[in-house]
C-alpha positions, 0 to 999 in steps of 0.5 A: 895925762896918761903919758905923764903918769907913765913917766913918773912911774918910769922914773922909779922903775925904768924897765917896767915893760907895762909902763914902757908899753903905755908910754909907747902907745900914748906917744903914738896917739899924740903922733910923737915919732921921736918919743915913740921910737925912744920908748919902743927902744927901751921896751925892746931892750927890756924884753930882750934882757928878761928872755922875751925875744918875740915881744922884743922883735915886735918892739924893734919893728916899732922902732923902725916904723918910727925911726927907719934909720936906726942902725942899732935897732936894725942890728938887733932885730936882725940878730934876734930873727937869726937867733929864732931861725925865722928865715924869711923874716930874717932875709927881709930884715937882713936886706933892710940892714944891709941897705941901711949900712950901704947908705951909711957908707959901711959896705964892709958891714953890708957884706957881712950881713949878706954873708950871714944870710947866705949861710942861714937862708941859702945862696939866693941869686939876688944875695949872690948879686948883692955880694958880688956888687959890694966886693967890686965896690970894695975893689975886691975883683978876685972874690967878685969874680968868683961869685959872678962865676957861680952865678954864670954857672946857675944861669947856664944850668937854667938855660937863661942865655941872656942872664948867662951873656950879661954875666960874662960881660960883667966878668970880662969887665972885671978880668978881660983875660977870663978864658971861660967867660970869653969862650962862652960869650962868644958861643952865646953871641954867635947862637951856637949854644942854642943851636946845639940845644935845639939839636939835642932836643931834635935827637931826643924827639927822634929817639923817642919816636923810634 
């Protein structure tokens, strides 16, 4: 009965947020996911248009709770989170949007999302890996190698030999003549780097003792 009344009111005031919230709540109580998603979309749109980004974010999250594959809701939620500089939330929403784009067969759009995240949130290893993976998928081997080179440099700095060796092998699959990756792979596989690291550690200990 409450839903009927809310619908009647919305026939006359389509962007009345109070009525939209009531209709959304009724559909949720009736376990009508499609109806709830529809009213949540309308509510989020009305809130965004009236300059209420925070409530709009919550409403778009409601949309995705009832319709996880709604690309438009993913896009608008991500845009609002970036607009408000909510970096951690934007990171989670961006990864969700990129995943949705991949499933929809839109890798170029997924790449754009990751690029925005790197600009706003920082070049986290996981984001760089995702960028390189998509570039490989799109056939842009040159750009993928550049990103993997950044990941390789980071792994070496962190003394993560396993990750460095894995990245070397990935680079060489894309560019078999890459001299830097070839040389580093040889050093890692032979244990030269680890031996040199131990020697330096031993020298530091001896110098400290002296």
